[in-house]
C-alpha positions in Angstrom: 0.8 -34.4 -15.0 4.3 -34.2 -13.5 4.8 -31.3 -11.1 7.5 -28.9 -12.3 10.2 -28.0 -9.8 10.3 -24.4 -8.7 13.2 -22.3 -7.3 12.7 -19.4 -5.0 15.1 -16.5 -5.6 15.6 -13.3 -3.5 17.0 -10.1 -4.9 19.0 -8.7 -1.9 21.7 -6.4 -3.2 21.3 -3.4 -5.5 22.2 -3.5 -9.1 23.2 0.2 -9.3 26.9 -0.3 -9.7 26.6 -3.6 -11.6 27.4 -3.9 -15.3 24.5 -3.5 -17.8 24.5 -7.2 -18.5 23.8 -7.9 -14.9 21.1 -5.4 -14.7 19.4 -7.1 -17.7 19.6 -10.5 -16.0 18.0 -9.0 -12.8 15.2 -7.7 -15.0 14.9 -10.9 -16.9 14.4 -12.9 -13.7 11.4 -10.6 -13.0 12.7 -8.5 -10.2 11.3 -5.0 -9.8 12.4 -4.0 -6.3 15.0 -4.9 -3.7 14.4 -7.8 -1.3 11.7 -9.2 -3.6 11.3 -13.0 -3.8 10.2 -14.6 -7.0 9.5 -18.2 -7.8 10.7 -19.5 -11.2 10.8 -22.9 -12.9 14.0 -24.7 -11.9 15.7 -25.3 -15.3 19.1 -24.7 -16.7 18.4 -21.3 -18.1 17.2 -19.9 -14.8 20.1 -21.6 -13.0 22.5 -20.0 -15.4 21.1 -16.5 -14.9 21.4 -16.9 -11.1 25.0 -18.2 -11.5 25.9 -15.1 -13.5 24.8 -12.7 -10.6 25.5 -14.6 -7.3 26.5 -11.3 -5.7 23.0 -9.8 -6.2 20.6 -12.7 -5.6 20.4 -15.7 -3.3 18.5 -19.0 -3.6 16.1 -19.6 -0.8 15.4 -23.1 0.6 12.1 -24.5 -0.6 9.6 -25.4 2.1 
């Protein structure tokens, strides 16, 4: 079976003053607290979510 590519994302800035849509994207990516790192499947939908909130999250280099 082919190995699916993963992307590591870090939530590093607070969503307090962000618009409601941005808050929902942060929640949709699975973040529950600041400075949390999650690993998601690297596909177009996840990339689009990250692209919508570049001021709140960062993509970490894979090891």
